[in-house]
N, C-alpha and C positions, 0 to 999 in steps of 0.2 A: 408360442404359448406353452407353458410347462404342463406336464401330465396332470399335476394336481389342479392347476387352474382349468385345464380342459375338462377334467372330471367334474369340477364345481359348476362350470357353465352347463355341461350336459345335465347335471342334477337339477339345476335351476330351470332349464328349458323343459325338462320332463315333468316338472311340477305343475305346469300350466298347459291346458289344451290349446290347440291352434285356434286363434281368434278369427272372427268374421271380418275384422277390420285390418288385417295384415296389409302392408303396403310394399310394393316393389318400386324402387326408384331407378330410373335410367335416363340417359341424355335425351334431348329433344328429338322426337321421332322423324319429323319431316325434313328439317333443315340442318341438323347438327350431327346426329349419330353416324359413326363410321362403321365400315364393314365388320371389323373385329368386335366392336362393342355390341353391334346389332346381333351378331352371332351368339355372343355370350348371354345377352339379355333374353334372346329367344330360347336358348337352351334352358335357362332357369325357369322361364314361363312354362316350357314344355314339361319339365320335371314336376313342377307344382301341380300342373293340370293332370299329369299321370297319377299323382298322389291324391288327386281330388281335393287339394287344399286351396281355398279361396284366397285371392290376392287382388288388390286394386293396383293397377299400373299407373304411376305418376311420372311424368317427364319433367326433368329439371335441367336447366342449362349447366348448373354446377354439380350435377350428380357425381361426377368423378371426384370432386373435391369434398363432397359430403361423405363419401364412402370411407370406412375405416381402413381399407387397404389401398385406397387411391384408385380403385378399379370398379367399373360398373359391370353388372348391376349390384344393388344391395337391397336387403329387405329389412323392414322395421316391423317386428312382431312383438307386441307387448312392450317390455322394457329392453328387448334385445335388438341389436343392429348387427346383421351378418352379411358379408359380401362374398361374391363369387360362388360358382356352382358347388365346388367341393365342400366348403364349410356349410353351405346351405343344405346340402344333402345330409351331412352329419347332424345338423341342427334339427332337421325334420325327423331323422332317425331317432334322436333323443326323445322326441315327442311321440314315438310309436309309429311313424310313417316311413316305411322302407320298401324299396322296389327290388331288393336283392335277397330277401329272406329265403327264396326258393333255390338259390345258388349254393353249390358246394364250394369248398375252399379253393379247389383248382379253378373253377369257373370264375370265382372272385379275383383270383390272381391274374387270370387271362383278361378279365374285364379291366383291371387296373393297367395292364400293359397296353391295351388298345386305347384307353383314356390318355395315357402318356403319349401314344402315337399321334392322336388327334391334336393334343395341345402342342406337341413339339413340331408338328408338321403343318397342319392346317392353320392354327392360330398364328404361328410364326410367319407363315407365308402371307397371311392377311396383313399382318403388321408390316412386313417387308414391302408388299405392294403399295400399301397406303403411304408409307413414309420414305422408302428408299428408291422406289421407282420414280424418277424425276417427272415424268409426264403425269402420273396419277397424283403425286403430291402437289404439283403446281396447278393442275386443272380441277382437282376435286378436294383433296384432303385438307390442305391448309385453310381454304376458304370455308369449308364446312365446320372444321374444328373451332375456328375463331368466330364463326357467324353470330353467336349471341352477344359478343362483346364489342364495345366501341373501339375505333382507331385511337391510338396505336396498339392497345392491349390485345386486339384480335391477332395482330401479326406477331407480337412478342410471345404470346402463349403458344401459338402454332409452331413457331421456330424452336421454342424451348422443348416442346413435345417431340418434334422431329429430331432434335439433337439427342434427346433421351433415348428414343427408339434406335437411332443409328448407332449409338454407343452400345446398346444392348446387342444389336446385330453383330457388331464387331467382336463382342465378348464371346458370343456363341459360334462364331465362324461363318456367319451368313453375309457379312458385309461385302465379301469379294464375289458373291454369286451374281450371275446374270438373271434377268427376268425369265429367260428360257429355262435355266436350271431350276428356278423356283417352281415354275409350272410343271416341270418334270417330277419334282418332289411331291407336289400335290397329286399328280397322276399316280405315283407309286403308293401314296397313302390311300387313295381311292381304290386302287387295285386290291390292296390288302383288306380294306373294309368290305369290298364287294365279295371277295373270296370267303371271308368269315361269315358274312350274312347269307350267302347262297340263296336258296329259295325260301328261307324262313321269313316270317313276318317281322321278327325282331332278332337281335344279335344272339341272345342266349336262351330265351324261353318263348312261350307263346304270349307272354306279357312283357312290356318294355321295362328297361332299367334306366338308370341315369346315363349309361353309355348311349342308349338310343336317343335320349334327350340332347346330349352333347353333340352327337353326330348330326342329328336333325338340325340343330341350331346353326351349325357351320355350313352344312351342305345347302340347306334351304336358303340361307342368306347369300351364299355365293351364287346360287341360281337366280336369285331375284334382285340382285344389286347391280345397278348400271355403273360400269367402270369405263375407262377410256377405250377398251375393246372387250370382246367376248371370250378371249383366250382362256381365262380362268374357269368360267362357267362351262365351256366346251369340254374341259377335262372331266368334270362331273357327269356331263351328259353322255359320256362314252359308256357309262355303267347303268344299264337299264334297271337292274334291281335296286340300285341306290335311288334312282328317280322314283320308282314305285314306293320305296320305303318312305321317302319324304312326303309323297302324296298321301300315304296311309296315315302317317302321324298327323298331318294337317287336317285330314278328314275326321279322324277319330277323336282328336284332342283339341282342335280349334273350331272347325266348322260345326261339329255336332254339339260340343259343349256351349258354344255361343248361341246356337239355335235353342238349346234347352233353357239357357239362362234367360233368353228373351221371352220365353213362354211362362217363366215362373217369377214370382215376386217374393219368394221366400227369403232370399238373401239380399241384404242392403248394398252389397258390393259386387261388381262384375268379377269374373274369373280371369281377367286379363284382356289385353288388346288382341284383336284378331291378326293372323298372319297375312290376311288378304290385303 
């Protein structure tokens, strides 16, 4: 998108307040959604909850194909459709909802670097395990990905997606990695995140930012997703402060908000599906 077009979209977004009937679309929760998509969807839900922005979560088998970027999740807010965490953060900021106003320029640059680390390491590792690890792709990924569709479309779409991801892995130099090397990359990423978090409740301030939402989405999903073995989750469990971090966000922004929304009938829409 050009700078002029981006400025126009921001101007249009800012002209209208956040509506009560905003919708977040994601793949089917129970039988279809994969590890990487679940992490991305949870990260967006966490960010919107941190901003106290109401959203109704709707699951659709074709959410990936409905998305303007071809990736889940995406939100439908008024006349706008925005996909993925980064653009959604900018869209919310244009409407006056930002989690980084208290950060200085150095902190914002550091946050951007850690965001890239998570996307380049955790997200890529999730995609690799789903589609390039033969055991996982055969036992879990292909059947889940194609589950909403009839035969033979279910197999065709799954193999097309696998070919697409494997081509991407080859382009970025991950195709030749072993699963052990991928797990080691995840461990190094978790080590860097653990060191940056330290004993703080969140990564930069006493209040969360979109980085906290992103990290939570990936780590919580890794910890709670059943794969062919527990090796990936065990890497995260080695870092006690990251486990406490995930539990803190789950309690503060999912359990507590869901409890409050159940006691109030002021809003016609829930604030999203629970992580439980």
